[in-house]
TIPA-687916 format. One line per field, with one value per residue: residue number from 0; residue in one letter; y, z, x of N, C-alpha, C in turn. Coordinates in nm, 3 decimals, padded with zeros to 5 digits. Example, Ala and Ser with C-alpha at 12.3 -4.5 7.8 and 13.67 -1.06 7.14 Angstrom:
2
drense [0;1]
keba [A;S]
n.yy [-00.569;-00.225]
n.zz [00.780;00.708]
n.xx [01.319;01.285]
ca.yy [-00.450;-00.106]
ca.zz [00.780;00.714]
ca.xx [01.230;01.367]
c.yy [-00.330;00.003]
c.zz [00.780;00.787]
c.xx [01.320;01.290]
END
This chain:
296
drense [0;1;2;3;4;5;6;7;8;9;10;11;12;13;14;15;16;17;18;19;20;21;22;23;24;25;26;27;28;29;30;31;32;33;34;35;36;37;38;39;40;41;42;43;44;45;46;47;48;49;50;51;52;53;54;55;56;57;58;59;60;61;62;63;64;65;66;67;68;69;70;71;72;73;74;75;76;77;78;79;80;81;82;83;84;85;86;87;88;89;90;91;92;93;94;95;96;97;98;99;100;101;102;103;104;105;106;107;108;109;110;111;112;113;114;115;116;117;118;119;120;121;122;123;124;125;126;127;128;129;130;131;132;133;134;135;136;137;138;139;140;141;142;143;144;145;146;147;148;149;150;151;152;153;154;155;156;157;158;159;160;161;162;163;164;165;166;167;168;169;170;171;172;173;174;175;176;177;178;179;180;181;182;183;184;185;186;187;188;189;190;191;192;193;194;195;196;197;198;199;200;201;202;203;204;205;206;207;208;209;210;211;212;213;214;215;216;217;218;219;220;221;222;223;224;225;226;227;228;229;230;231;232;233;234;235;236;237;238;239;240;241;242;243;244;245;246;247;248;249;250;251;252;253;254;255;256;257;258;259;260;261;262;263;264;265;266;267;268;269;270;271;272;273;274;275;276;277;278;279;280;281;282;283;284;285;286;287;288;289;290;291;292;293;294;295]
keba [M;G;Y;I;L;R;A;I;D;E;S;E;K;I;K;I;S;V;A;I;T;T;D;V;V;E;E;A;A;S;I;H;K;T;S;K;T;A;S;A;A;L;G;R;V;L;T;A;A;A;I;I;G;S;W;Q;K;N;E;K;D;S;L;T;L;S;I;N;G;N;G;P;G;G;K;I;L;A;T;C;K;N;D;G;H;V;K;G;F;I;S;N;P;C;A;D;L;P;V;R;E;S;D;G;K;L;D;V;S;E;L;V;G;A;G;D;L;T;L;T;M;D;I;G;L;K;K;P;Y;T;G;S;V;N;L;V;T;G;E;I;A;E;D;L;A;T;Y;F;L;K;S;D;Q;I;P;S;A;V;G;L;G;V;L;V;D;T;D;Y;S;I;K;A;A;G;G;F;I;I;Q;L;M;P;G;A;D;N;S;Q;V;D;K;L;E;E;N;L;S;K;I;N;G;I;T;S;L;I;E;K;Y;H;D;G;E;E;I;L;K;V;L;M;N;G;F;N;V;K;V;L;E;K;R;D;I;S;Y;K;C;D;C;S;R;E;K;V;I;D;A;I;V;S;V;G;P;K;E;I;E;E;I;L;V;E;D;K;K;A;D;V;T;C;H;F;C;N;S;H;Y;H;F;D;E;E;D;L;E;K;M;L;D;K;A;K;S;L;N;S]
n.yy [01.453;01.307;01.325;01.241;01.295;01.243;01.219;01.290;01.285;01.507;01.352;01.131;00.898;00.854;00.790;00.924;00.915;01.090;01.089;01.232;01.135;01.179;01.245;01.026;00.804;00.878;00.853;00.575;00.481;00.578;00.439;00.170;00.177;00.163;00.066;00.250;00.139;-00.034;00.151;00.276;00.062;-00.020;00.224;00.262;00.055;00.123;00.368;00.285;00.118;00.305;00.470;00.291;00.211;00.443;00.433;00.285;00.233;00.201;00.257;00.066;-00.080;-00.242;-00.277;-00.483;-00.494;-00.702;-00.790;-01.055;-01.159;-01.324;-01.195;-01.020;-00.841;-00.962;-01.027;-00.771;-00.566;-00.382;-00.221;-00.066;00.128;00.257;00.500;00.657;00.584;00.423;00.145;-00.055;-00.303;-00.428;-00.732;-00.759;-00.499;-00.384;-00.473;-00.403;-00.266;-00.190;00.112;00.104;00.059;00.117;00.326;00.471;00.454;00.347;00.000;-00.145;-00.360;-00.577;-00.602;-00.688;-00.918;-01.227;-01.335;-01.289;-01.062;-00.973;-00.878;-00.797;-00.740;-00.637;-00.599;-00.628;-00.858;-01.219;-01.348;-01.208;-01.046;-01.173;-01.128;-01.219;-01.184;-01.281;-01.131;-00.891;-00.712;-00.641;-00.382;-00.269;-00.061;-00.126;-00.388;-00.362;-00.237;-00.447;-00.621;-00.482;-00.495;-00.772;-00.882;-00.707;-00.620;-00.359;-00.114;00.051;00.319;00.339;00.508;00.516;00.637;00.696;00.918;00.911;01.075;01.161;01.132;00.936;01.024;01.100;01.259;01.299;01.149;00.958;00.899;00.790;00.675;00.607;00.530;00.373;00.383;00.181;00.268;00.475;00.659;00.628;00.868;00.987;00.805;00.831;01.096;01.083;00.907;01.068;01.277;01.136;01.051;01.273;01.323;01.280;01.071;01.037;01.146;01.354;01.537;01.591;01.709;01.938;02.071;02.031;01.998;01.845;01.913;02.062;01.868;01.696;01.853;01.849;01.576;01.535;01.709;01.895;01.782;01.827;01.829;01.712;01.745;01.507;01.437;01.518;01.358;01.316;01.134;00.918;00.765;00.516;00.291;00.056;-00.116;-00.268;-00.341;-00.486;-00.597;-00.767;-00.945;-01.065;-01.193;-01.382;-01.533;-01.645;-01.849;-02.072;-02.293;-02.505;-02.425;-02.193;-02.305;-02.446;-02.235;-02.131;-02.345;-02.373;-02.111;-01.925;-01.666;-01.412;-01.236;-00.993;-00.833;-00.573;-00.595;-00.372;-00.126;-00.165;-00.167;-00.298;-00.567;-00.705;-00.996;-01.142;-01.432;-01.430;-01.280;-01.457;-01.673;-01.566;-01.528;-01.792;-01.891;-01.746;-01.843;-02.110;-02.082;-01.990;-02.209;-02.399]
n.zz [-00.040;00.105;00.262;00.520;00.621;00.906;01.012;01.179;01.196;01.359;01.495;01.552;01.415;01.167;01.018;00.849;00.621;00.434;00.175;00.027;-00.207;-00.414;-00.443;-00.311;-00.467;-00.704;-00.632;-00.589;-00.846;-00.987;-00.871;-00.929;-01.196;-01.339;-01.566;-01.715;-01.635;-01.434;-01.254;-01.173;-01.046;-00.841;-00.708;-00.606;-00.418;-00.245;-00.148;-00.015;00.183;00.326;00.428;00.593;00.758;00.902;01.096;01.302;01.643;01.809;01.832;01.709;01.551;01.249;00.908;00.638;00.309;00.065;-00.271;-00.446;-00.742;-01.057;-01.286;-01.544;-01.401;-01.168;-00.825;-00.592;-00.342;-00.039;00.243;00.559;00.824;01.158;01.148;00.936;00.709;00.400;00.180;-00.120;-00.380;-00.717;-00.883;-01.161;-01.295;-01.549;-01.687;-01.886;-02.015;-02.275;-02.258;-02.122;-02.345;-02.277;-02.085;-02.114;-01.922;-01.728;-01.726;-01.461;-01.332;-01.511;-01.522;-01.266;-01.231;-01.131;-00.788;-00.456;-00.176;00.088;00.421;00.666;01.001;01.235;01.559;01.784;01.920;01.991;01.748;01.422;01.304;01.045;00.762;00.486;00.162;-00.135;-00.448;-00.585;-00.800;-00.877;-00.891;-00.667;-00.480;-00.456;-00.380;-00.136;00.009;00.019;00.178;00.429;00.490;00.501;00.672;00.891;00.933;00.871;00.698;00.418;00.216;-00.043;-00.213;-00.455;-00.646;-00.929;-01.138;-01.434;-01.620;-01.967;-01.992;-01.814;-01.555;-01.233;-01.211;-01.029;-00.723;-00.480;-00.216;-00.040;00.254;00.382;00.664;00.815;01.137;01.400;01.447;01.271;01.073;00.822;00.684;00.697;00.549;00.300;00.236;00.217;00.000;-00.197;-00.208;-00.296;-00.543;-00.697;-00.755;-00.973;-00.937;-00.726;-00.813;-00.981;-00.797;-00.654;-00.853;-00.894;-00.642;-00.490;-00.220;00.089;00.289;00.155;-00.017;00.170;00.258;00.031;00.004;00.243;00.242;00.389;00.634;00.970;01.041;01.217;01.214;01.314;01.298;01.118;00.917;00.802;00.520;00.354;00.091;00.185;00.232;00.468;00.450;00.498;00.494;00.719;00.798;00.583;00.611;00.854;00.765;00.584;00.756;00.907;00.747;00.795;00.870;00.682;00.433;00.385;00.360;00.123;-00.057;-00.043;-00.149;-00.408;-00.527;-00.396;-00.336;-00.275;-00.395;-00.332;-00.392;-00.292;-00.281;-00.246;-00.279;-00.462;-00.389;-00.395;-00.265;-00.210;-00.126;-00.047;-00.049;00.197;00.354;00.360;00.497;00.753;00.810;00.811;01.034;01.232;01.203;01.273;01.542;01.646;01.615;01.774]
n.xx [00.689;00.399;00.071;-00.169;-00.500;-00.690;-01.022;-01.339;-01.697;-01.937;-02.124;-01.985;-02.013;-01.917;-01.616;-01.336;-01.066;-00.831;-00.598;-00.311;-00.096;00.082;00.362;00.471;00.394;00.516;00.787;00.800;00.735;00.951;01.167;01.102;01.063;00.816;00.551;00.275;00.024;00.108;00.213;-00.023;-00.157;00.026;00.048;-00.210;-00.225;-00.014;-00.114;-00.349;-00.237;-00.089;-00.291;-00.444;-00.240;-00.199;-00.387;-00.293;-00.185;00.041;00.398;00.566;00.398;00.293;00.183;00.079;-00.023;-00.137;-00.180;-00.275;-00.283;-00.366;-00.302;-00.106;00.053;00.133;00.221;00.136;00.253;00.247;00.385;00.350;00.469;00.418;00.539;00.493;00.624;00.620;00.642;00.681;00.617;00.578;00.546;00.592;00.697;00.710;00.493;00.210;-00.098;-00.338;-00.538;-00.871;-01.138;-01.397;-01.405;-01.176;-00.976;-00.686;-00.624;-00.641;-00.769;-00.750;-00.475;-00.424;-00.591;-00.758;-00.784;-00.668;-00.702;-00.497;-00.459;-00.232;-00.164;00.066;00.071;00.215;00.141;00.157;00.124;00.090;-00.210;-00.407;-00.607;-00.818;-00.966;-01.143;-01.061;-01.277;-01.313;-01.057;-00.978;-00.881;-00.979;-01.257;-01.224;-01.100;-01.303;-01.481;-01.333;-01.332;-01.603;-01.661;-01.463;-01.441;-01.696;-01.770;-01.929;-01.801;-01.675;-01.452;-01.201;-00.952;-00.683;-00.468;-00.313;-00.148;00.098;00.181;00.454;00.511;00.539;00.393;00.096;-00.111;-00.207;-00.379;-00.620;-00.921;-01.088;-01.395;-01.577;-01.856;-01.974;-02.127;-02.465;-02.490;-02.717;-02.982;-03.017;-02.768;-02.618;-02.745;-02.678;-02.400;-02.374;-02.488;-02.299;-02.070;-02.152;-02.128;-01.866;-01.585;-01.395;-01.102;-00.858;-00.930;-01.025;-00.791;-00.635;-00.785;-00.805;-00.569;-00.531;-00.578;-00.766;-00.958;-01.055;-01.161;-01.375;-01.537;-01.602;-01.734;-01.947;-02.205;-02.181;-02.064;-01.736;-01.449;-01.104;-00.877;-00.610;-00.314;-00.092;00.234;00.357;00.587;00.780;00.989;01.251;01.370;01.583;01.909;02.261;02.331;02.082;02.033;02.244;02.170;01.940;02.045;02.202;01.999;01.896;02.043;02.327;02.373;02.263;02.413;02.668;02.629;02.604;02.863;03.013;02.905;02.892;03.055;02.999;02.747;02.466;02.231;01.927;01.717;01.366;01.208;01.344;01.540;01.807;02.138;02.323;02.637;02.815;03.119;03.340;03.474;03.297;03.079;03.191;03.216;02.947;02.866;03.002;02.871;02.610;02.647;02.720;02.481;02.323;02.430]
ca.yy [01.393;01.315;01.333;01.183;01.358;01.157;01.306;01.226;01.380;01.547;01.246;01.025;00.777;00.843;00.817;00.944;00.943;01.139;01.085;01.287;01.050;01.200;01.232;00.890;00.715;00.919;00.791;00.431;00.460;00.605;00.329;00.042;00.199;00.098;00.109;00.334;00.060;-00.084;00.266;00.294;-00.048;-00.010;00.346;00.240;-00.032;00.204;00.465;00.213;00.074;00.424;00.515;00.196;00.216;00.562;00.403;00.208;00.309;00.187;00.299;-00.044;-00.149;-00.240;-00.333;-00.526;-00.517;-00.783;-00.824;-01.175;-01.186;-01.406;-01.112;-00.999;-00.761;-01.046;-00.986;-00.631;-00.564;-00.259;-00.230;00.067;00.130;00.366;00.620;00.728;00.536;00.316;00.091;-00.161;-00.348;-00.508;-00.836;-00.733;-00.354;-00.343;-00.521;-00.292;-00.301;-00.073;00.171;00.043;00.130;00.157;00.454;00.539;00.452;00.240;-00.123;-00.205;-00.488;-00.682;-00.619;-00.763;-01.050;-01.289;-01.379;-01.249;-00.950;-01.014;-00.770;-00.849;-00.636;-00.678;-00.500;-00.668;-00.982;-01.333;-01.369;-01.101;-01.076;-01.179;-01.149;-01.230;-01.198;-01.293;-01.007;-00.875;-00.646;-00.618;-00.238;-00.243;00.012;-00.208;-00.509;-00.324;-00.215;-00.581;-00.672;-00.419;-00.542;-00.914;-00.914;-00.620;-00.583;-00.213;-00.060;00.149;00.370;00.351;00.565;00.516;00.675;00.743;00.976;00.903;01.167;01.099;01.100;00.835;01.084;01.091;01.390;01.305;01.019;00.970;00.812;00.814;00.566;00.655;00.413;00.397;00.317;00.140;00.379;00.569;00.645;00.626;01.002;01.007;00.720;00.892;01.217;01.039;00.854;01.183;01.345;01.053;01.042;01.398;01.337;01.198;01.007;01.111;01.222;01.480;01.629;01.633;01.803;02.062;02.142;02.015;02.018;01.742;01.968;02.099;01.742;01.651;01.932;01.802;01.442;01.540;01.824;01.879;01.726;01.898;01.733;01.754;01.679;01.452;01.426;01.527;01.280;01.310;01.001;00.920;00.633;00.493;00.152;00.048;-00.226;-00.234;-00.455;-00.566;-00.675;-00.873;-01.045;-01.139;-01.279;-01.495;-01.616;-01.716;-01.967;-02.185;-02.329;-02.594;-02.345;-02.104;-02.391;-02.475;-02.115;-02.124;-02.449;-02.354;-01.978;-01.849;-01.528;-01.395;-01.105;-00.976;-00.706;-00.546;-00.583;-00.246;-00.007;-00.209;-00.160;-00.423;-00.602;-00.812;-01.061;-01.230;-01.558;-01.398;-01.242;-01.577;-01.752;-01.504;-01.559;-01.934;-01.905;-01.693;-01.936;-02.229;-02.048;-01.977;-02.340;-02.494]
ca.zz [00.078;00.106;00.396;00.543;00.720;00.969;01.065;01.223;01.196;01.495;01.560;01.576;01.348;01.037;01.018;00.714;00.601;00.300;00.154;-00.093;-00.217;-00.545;-00.432;-00.267;-00.583;-00.799;-00.587;-00.614;-00.990;-01.030;-00.824;-00.993;-01.342;-01.372;-01.678;-01.671;-01.562;-01.312;-01.163;-01.117;-00.954;-00.724;-00.636;-00.529;-00.304;-00.153;-00.084;00.079;00.297;00.405;00.503;00.700;00.852;00.988;01.203;01.406;01.767;01.874;01.751;01.632;01.472;01.104;00.827;00.504;00.219;-00.047;-00.376;-00.509;-00.858;-01.163;-01.405;-01.585;-01.303;-01.060;-00.687;-00.554;-00.196;00.026;00.388;00.620;00.968;01.227;01.141;00.814;00.597;00.325;00.070;-00.188;-00.509;-00.805;-00.935;-01.300;-01.310;-01.689;-01.744;-01.923;-02.096;-02.337;-02.178;-02.148;-02.443;-02.218;-02.014;-02.141;-01.803;-01.720;-01.695;-01.344;-01.299;-01.596;-01.481;-01.140;-01.253;-01.020;-00.679;-00.324;-00.103;00.223;00.508;00.784;01.097;01.346;01.665;01.903;01.980;01.958;01.604;01.352;01.259;00.900;00.705;00.341;00.084;-00.279;-00.522;-00.648;-00.930;-00.908;-00.897;-00.535;-00.390;-00.433;-00.310;00.003;00.071;00.046;00.294;00.551;00.520;00.535;00.783;01.007;00.938;00.866;00.564;00.385;00.081;-00.066;-00.341;-00.475;-00.784;-00.973;-01.272;-01.490;-01.732;-02.090;-01.973;-01.709;-01.421;-01.162;-01.203;-00.906;-00.661;-00.346;-00.187;00.081;00.311;00.471;00.732;00.897;01.265;01.445;01.485;01.160;01.027;00.677;00.627;00.680;00.437;00.177;00.208;00.170;-00.136;-00.285;-00.224;-00.375;-00.680;-00.767;-00.786;-01.085;-00.896;-00.631;-00.879;-01.032;-00.682;-00.624;-00.958;-00.880;-00.515;-00.440;-00.075;00.153;00.365;00.058;-00.063;00.282;00.256;-00.081;00.036;00.361;00.229;00.467;00.767;01.052;01.053;01.296;01.177;01.432;01.281;00.986;00.928;00.683;00.476;00.250;00.047;00.244;00.263;00.583;00.435;00.525;00.480;00.843;00.796;00.484;00.675;00.951;00.689;00.531;00.872;00.955;00.666;00.857;00.824;00.565;00.313;00.362;00.310;-00.018;-00.134;-00.047;-00.239;-00.546;-00.584;-00.322;-00.322;-00.274;-00.435;-00.289;-00.430;-00.216;-00.362;-00.224;-00.323;-00.562;-00.339;-00.421;-00.163;-00.254;-00.020;-00.103;00.024;00.336;00.421;00.381;00.602;00.880;00.832;00.844;01.175;01.316;01.195;01.350;01.685;01.685;01.610;01.860]
ca.xx [00.624;00.254;00.014;-00.301;-00.587;-00.791;-01.128;-01.462;-01.808;-01.975;-02.200;-01.887;-02.062;-01.851;-01.473;-01.286;-00.925;-00.800;-00.454;-00.247;00.024;00.145;00.508;00.502;00.380;00.622;00.912;00.790;00.740;01.089;01.252;01.069;01.053;00.690;00.468;00.163;-00.077;00.171;00.219;-00.158;-00.187;00.113;00.013;-00.334;-00.194;00.066;-00.202;-00.435;-00.156;-00.054;-00.410;-00.475;-00.128;-00.212;-00.481;-00.225;-00.173;00.171;00.512;00.626;00.296;00.315;00.075;00.116;-00.135;-00.089;-00.275;-00.219;-00.364;-00.306;-00.283;00.033;00.128;00.183;00.193;00.157;00.260;00.291;00.391;00.358;00.490;00.350;00.622;00.460;00.704;00.555;00.723;00.607;00.668;00.493;00.636;00.626;00.675;00.700;00.367;00.122;-00.215;-00.402;-00.645;-01.001;-01.220;-01.525;-01.398;-01.049;-00.891;-00.588;-00.695;-00.580;-00.833;-00.692;-00.335;-00.427;-00.651;-00.833;-00.699;-00.715;-00.644;-00.462;-00.415;-00.164;-00.132;00.152;00.050;00.290;00.094;00.242;00.113;00.022;-00.346;-00.416;-00.739;-00.810;-01.090;-01.123;-01.075;-01.408;-01.295;-00.916;-00.953;-00.822;-01.069;-01.375;-01.180;-01.075;-01.434;-01.533;-01.259;-01.380;-01.738;-01.662;-01.373;-01.463;-01.838;-01.779;-01.958;-01.699;-01.657;-01.308;-01.161;-00.808;-00.657;-00.336;-00.317;-00.013;00.115;00.232;00.596;00.513;00.543;00.265;00.032;-00.190;-00.234;-00.433;-00.734;-00.998;-01.166;-01.501;-01.635;-01.976;-01.972;-02.260;-02.552;-02.508;-02.856;-03.003;-02.999;-02.624;-02.578;-02.797;-02.602;-02.268;-02.390;-02.510;-02.170;-01.979;-02.203;-02.098;-01.723;-01.537;-01.270;-01.019;-00.752;-00.987;-01.030;-00.654;-00.595;-00.860;-00.786;-00.432;-00.534;-00.659;-00.879;-01.062;-01.114;-01.243;-01.499;-01.620;-01.651;-01.821;-02.036;-02.328;-02.147;-01.966;-01.625;-01.333;-00.979;-00.812;-00.465;-00.250;00.031;00.319;00.396;00.689;00.828;01.120;01.284;01.459;01.677;02.048;02.352;02.322;01.958;02.049;02.331;02.087;01.849;02.122;02.237;01.880;01.864;02.110;02.462;02.373;02.237;02.527;02.776;02.600;02.638;03.008;03.064;02.859;02.913;03.157;02.955;02.602;02.419;02.092;01.866;01.594;01.245;01.138;01.419;01.638;01.945;02.208;02.422;02.727;02.891;03.221;03.363;03.508;03.171;02.998;03.256;03.179;02.806;02.858;03.044;02.763;02.496;02.682;02.714;02.340;02.261;02.501]
c.yy [01.410;01.329;01.271;01.266;01.254;01.248;01.223;01.329;01.404;01.440;01.128;00.890;00.756;00.881;00.831;00.973;00.983;01.144;01.152;01.216;01.068;01.180;01.091;00.794;00.749;00.854;00.641;00.401;00.481;00.491;00.203;00.052;00.130;00.153;00.194;00.256;00.006;00.028;00.287;00.187;-00.038;00.112;00.332;00.158;00.044;00.303;00.400;00.171;00.192;00.472;00.421;00.196;00.334;00.539;00.328;00.297;00.310;00.211;00.188;-00.123;-00.138;-00.310;-00.370;-00.556;-00.586;-00.816;-00.939;-01.217;-01.268;-01.328;-01.089;-00.917;-00.844;-00.990;-00.837;-00.624;-00.428;-00.279;-00.092;00.052;00.253;00.493;00.700;00.685;00.416;00.273;-00.021;-00.202;-00.417;-00.604;-00.808;-00.586;-00.307;-00.388;-00.403;-00.344;-00.175;-00.016;00.106;00.125;00.185;00.294;00.529;00.540;00.335;00.114;-00.200;-00.344;-00.602;-00.706;-00.705;-00.905;-01.097;-01.335;-01.336;-01.127;-00.996;-00.895;-00.832;-00.733;-00.694;-00.570;-00.545;-00.791;-01.098;-01.362;-01.250;-01.144;-01.071;-01.207;-01.147;-01.243;-01.217;-01.156;-01.004;-00.817;-00.636;-00.470;-00.184;-00.175;-00.071;-00.334;-00.479;-00.298;-00.348;-00.642;-00.613;-00.471;-00.686;-00.946;-00.835;-00.581;-00.432;-00.169;00.055;00.193;00.397;00.408;00.570;00.552;00.721;00.794;00.984;00.992;01.093;01.062;01.001;00.893;01.080;01.232;01.406;01.163;01.042;00.877;00.857;00.685;00.629;00.532;00.454;00.315;00.274;00.261;00.484;00.550;00.658;00.762;01.034;00.927;00.783;01.015;01.183;00.988;00.967;01.256;01.268;01.044;01.164;01.412;01.241;01.139;01.097;01.194;01.353;01.583;01.680;01.734;01.939;02.142;02.137;02.028;01.918;01.796;02.010;01.974;01.685;01.724;01.884;01.667;01.445;01.665;01.799;01.820;01.824;01.799;01.793;01.674;01.636;01.454;01.453;01.461;01.279;01.165;01.015;00.777;00.616;00.345;00.150;-00.070;-00.176;-00.360;-00.547;-00.652;-00.790;-00.984;-01.130;-01.236;-01.401;-01.589;-01.702;-01.839;-02.091;-02.221;-02.411;-02.514;-02.252;-02.184;-02.424;-02.356;-02.103;-02.224;-02.416;-02.220;-01.897;-01.700;-01.526;-01.252;-01.096;-00.838;-00.689;-00.527;-00.442;-00.124;-00.038;-00.188;-00.297;-00.445;-00.721;-00.865;-01.158;-01.352;-01.533;-01.359;-01.365;-01.667;-01.697;-01.533;-01.704;-01.957;-01.857;-01.787;-02.061;-02.202;-02.038;-02.112;-02.443;-02.508]
c.zz [00.068;00.248;00.398;00.648;00.775;01.036;01.107;01.223;01.340;01.569;01.599;01.521;01.213;01.053;00.873;00.716;00.455;00.285;00.023;-00.105;-00.349;-00.540;-00.394;-00.387;-00.689;-00.761;-00.616;-00.763;-01.044;-00.991;-00.905;-01.145;-01.399;-01.500;-01.625;-01.586;-01.432;-01.209;-01.094;-01.014;-00.826;-00.641;-00.553;-00.403;-00.200;-00.077;00.020;00.203;00.386;00.488;00.620;00.804;00.947;01.103;01.320;01.528;01.825;01.778;01.660;01.550;01.323;01.034;00.690;00.425;00.095;-00.143;-00.456;-00.625;-00.963;-01.293;-01.435;-01.488;-01.194;-00.924;-00.668;-00.402;-00.147;00.176;00.446;00.771;01.027;01.233;01.013;00.694;00.531;00.214;00.004;-00.316;-00.587;-00.877;-01.077;-01.332;-01.454;-01.755;-01.769;-02.009;-02.163;-02.243;-02.216;-02.250;-02.382;-02.151;-02.034;-02.023;-01.808;-01.665;-01.581;-01.315;-01.383;-01.562;-01.355;-01.162;-01.132;-00.912;-00.546;-00.272;00.039;00.301;00.635;00.874;01.212;01.452;01.797;01.975;01.939;01.809;01.540;01.313;01.107;00.857;00.553;00.281;-00.063;-00.345;-00.593;-00.788;-00.971;-00.920;-00.766;-00.441;-00.356;-00.354;-00.162;00.077;00.107;00.167;00.424;00.590;00.568;00.658;00.909;01.029;00.944;00.723;00.533;00.239;00.062;-00.205;-00.349;-00.620;-00.808;-01.115;-01.325;-01.614;-01.853;-02.079;-01.859;-01.568;-01.362;-01.145;-01.072;-00.853;-00.520;-00.325;-00.064;00.125;00.408;00.532;00.822;01.025;01.305;01.492;01.378;01.100;00.875;00.612;00.606;00.560;00.305;00.138;00.157;00.027;-00.237;-00.313;-00.318;-00.521;-00.764;-00.805;-00.898;-01.051;-00.809;-00.701;-00.938;-00.920;-00.647;-00.727;-00.939;-00.756;-00.462;-00.288;-00.011;00.227;00.272;00.006;00.045;00.285;00.146;-00.046;00.148;00.359;00.305;00.605;00.839;01.087;01.132;01.251;01.304;01.420;01.136;00.999;00.796;00.649;00.364;00.212;00.103;00.276;00.377;00.573;00.466;00.506;00.602;00.844;00.696;00.540;00.773;00.879;00.634;00.644;00.915;00.872;00.716;00.794;00.694;00.435;00.281;00.308;00.162;-00.107;-00.150;-00.147;-00.384;-00.607;-00.523;-00.310;-00.315;-00.312;-00.405;-00.331;-00.355;-00.310;-00.358;-00.279;-00.426;-00.518;-00.354;-00.315;-00.211;-00.135;-00.083;-00.013;00.170;00.416;00.456;00.489;00.739;00.913;00.870;00.990;01.269;01.319;01.276;01.500;01.733;01.690;01.700;01.995]
c.xx [00.472;00.202;-00.125;-00.373;-00.683;-00.894;-01.248;-01.574;-01.855;-02.057;-02.111;-01.934;-01.994;-01.704;-01.426;-01.136;-00.905;-00.648;-00.416;-00.112;00.099;00.296;00.550;00.499;00.485;00.755;00.912;00.802;00.881;01.182;01.229;01.056;00.928;00.627;00.354;00.063;-00.019;00.185;00.084;-00.190;-00.105;00.078;-00.112;-00.306;-00.112;-00.021;-00.292;-00.358;-00.120;-00.172;-00.437;-00.364;-00.136;-00.309;-00.415;-00.195;-00.032;00.286;00.565;00.523;00.328;00.200;00.127;-00.011;-00.082;-00.203;-00.214;-00.308;-00.291;-00.288;-00.136;00.116;00.190;00.146;00.223;00.151;00.307;00.288;00.414;00.378;00.422;00.436;00.596;00.540;00.634;00.649;00.645;00.675;00.557;00.586;00.684;00.602;00.661;00.570;00.273;00.008;-00.269;-00.509;-00.778;-01.079;-01.348;-01.520;-01.266;-00.953;-00.792;-00.654;-00.627;-00.638;-00.776;-00.546;-00.326;-00.479;-00.729;-00.736;-00.755;-00.640;-00.618;-00.408;-00.356;-00.124;-00.051;00.143;00.111;00.241;00.184;00.242;00.044;-00.119;-00.348;-00.559;-00.729;-00.949;-01.054;-01.140;-01.211;-01.393;-01.149;-00.881;-00.897;-00.921;-01.192;-01.340;-01.155;-01.206;-01.499;-01.464;-01.314;-01.518;-01.738;-01.578;-01.403;-01.608;-01.856;-01.809;-01.863;-01.709;-01.509;-01.284;-01.010;-00.781;-00.515;-00.351;-00.175;-00.004;00.175;00.379;00.618;00.529;00.402;00.208;-00.045;-00.210;-00.287;-00.551;-00.810;-01.064;-01.265;-01.568;-01.750;-01.967;-02.114;-02.341;-02.569;-02.646;-02.864;-02.982;-02.852;-02.572;-02.621;-02.715;-02.462;-02.275;-02.411;-02.378;-02.077;-02.023;-02.165;-01.951;-01.685;-01.401;-01.184;-00.913;-00.804;-00.996;-00.891;-00.605;-00.662;-00.821;-00.642;-00.425;-00.630;-00.779;-00.993;-01.133;-01.205;-01.376;-01.593;-01.682;-01.754;-01.910;-02.166;-02.305;-02.054;-01.855;-01.510;-01.211;-00.907;-00.660;-00.427;-00.114;00.107;00.350;00.498;00.725;00.969;01.139;01.386;01.557;01.819;02.133;02.342;02.195;01.967;02.138;02.252;01.993;01.922;02.161;02.119;01.845;01.936;02.243;02.463;02.356;02.353;02.646;02.755;02.634;02.789;03.066;03.030;02.900;03.027;03.124;02.803;02.568;02.270;02.044;01.734;01.476;01.187;01.211;01.526;01.783;02.010;02.317;02.504;02.806;02.991;03.242;03.396;03.384;03.088;03.058;03.219;03.032;02.785;02.896;02.933;02.643;02.523;02.675;02.570;02.271;02.328;02.434]
END
C-alpha cells in the first residue's frame, strides 16, 4: 500500500502533495506484466492520478487521467476514486525501448510519442469536467505541469518517477506536485527552484529516505509546512460479473441477439485487472430479456 501527503506552507500560497507509490506500481506491473519502459510510463500516470484524485472532496468523486500518444505504448489510462483506490492500463504492456544514451534513463517519451493529455473529473454534476492539452514531452510530469498552467492557470512543479530493477520489479515509485497559489512572491519561487535544482529525481529521494515526510522536508527546505492529510492508496479494481452484465445489457437487444446468433457466448476481460468473465447462451438469453424490458 502507498500513501499521499497533502501539505501547505504557512503563507498558504504553496500547496504540495507527495506520493509514495512503489507498492501500487508493483501491483500494476505484476497484473499487466509490463516491460521496463511500460512500467515506468504506467507508473507515472498511476501516481499522477492518485495525487490529483486525493484532492477531491466528495465520496463519489472520481478522476481519469488519459495519455493518448502515437508511440508504441499506445494509450495509457488511470482512474482514481476518492476512496484511495487507483487502477490503470497501458494498451501495449510489452512495448519496450532501449534506455536513452543521453542520460541512461528509460525512454518514456518515445514510448508515449506525440498526442494529448486528457483529465476528466466527475464531481457529481450533470456532465463530467474534461480538459485536454497537447503533450509537450511525453514524459508525463512536464505534460501535467503544462495542463495545470494552461487549463487552471496554476504554475506547478511536477515530479514523477519509477525505478525498475533488473528483475522487472519496482524498486521505487512516487511523485510530487507543488502548486503556487495567487499571491506567491518571487522569493518563494526562487527558493523552490533552488530546492528542486538540488534533487536528482523523486525516485532517488524515495530510495534515500523511504519516507514521505522526509521527502517533503527536502522539497520544502526553508519553508514552514503543515501536513493537512495522509491518505493511503492502493491498486484496486472494482469490476464484477454484475457490472459486466449491466454493460452488456446497455448495448441493447439488437447487439445481444447478434452475439447469440454468431457466437452463442461472450467472453469479457477487464482492462484494469485482467479478470475474465464468461457468459454462455443461457446467460445471454437472460441479458436479452432484461435489455428488451428496459427498451419497451
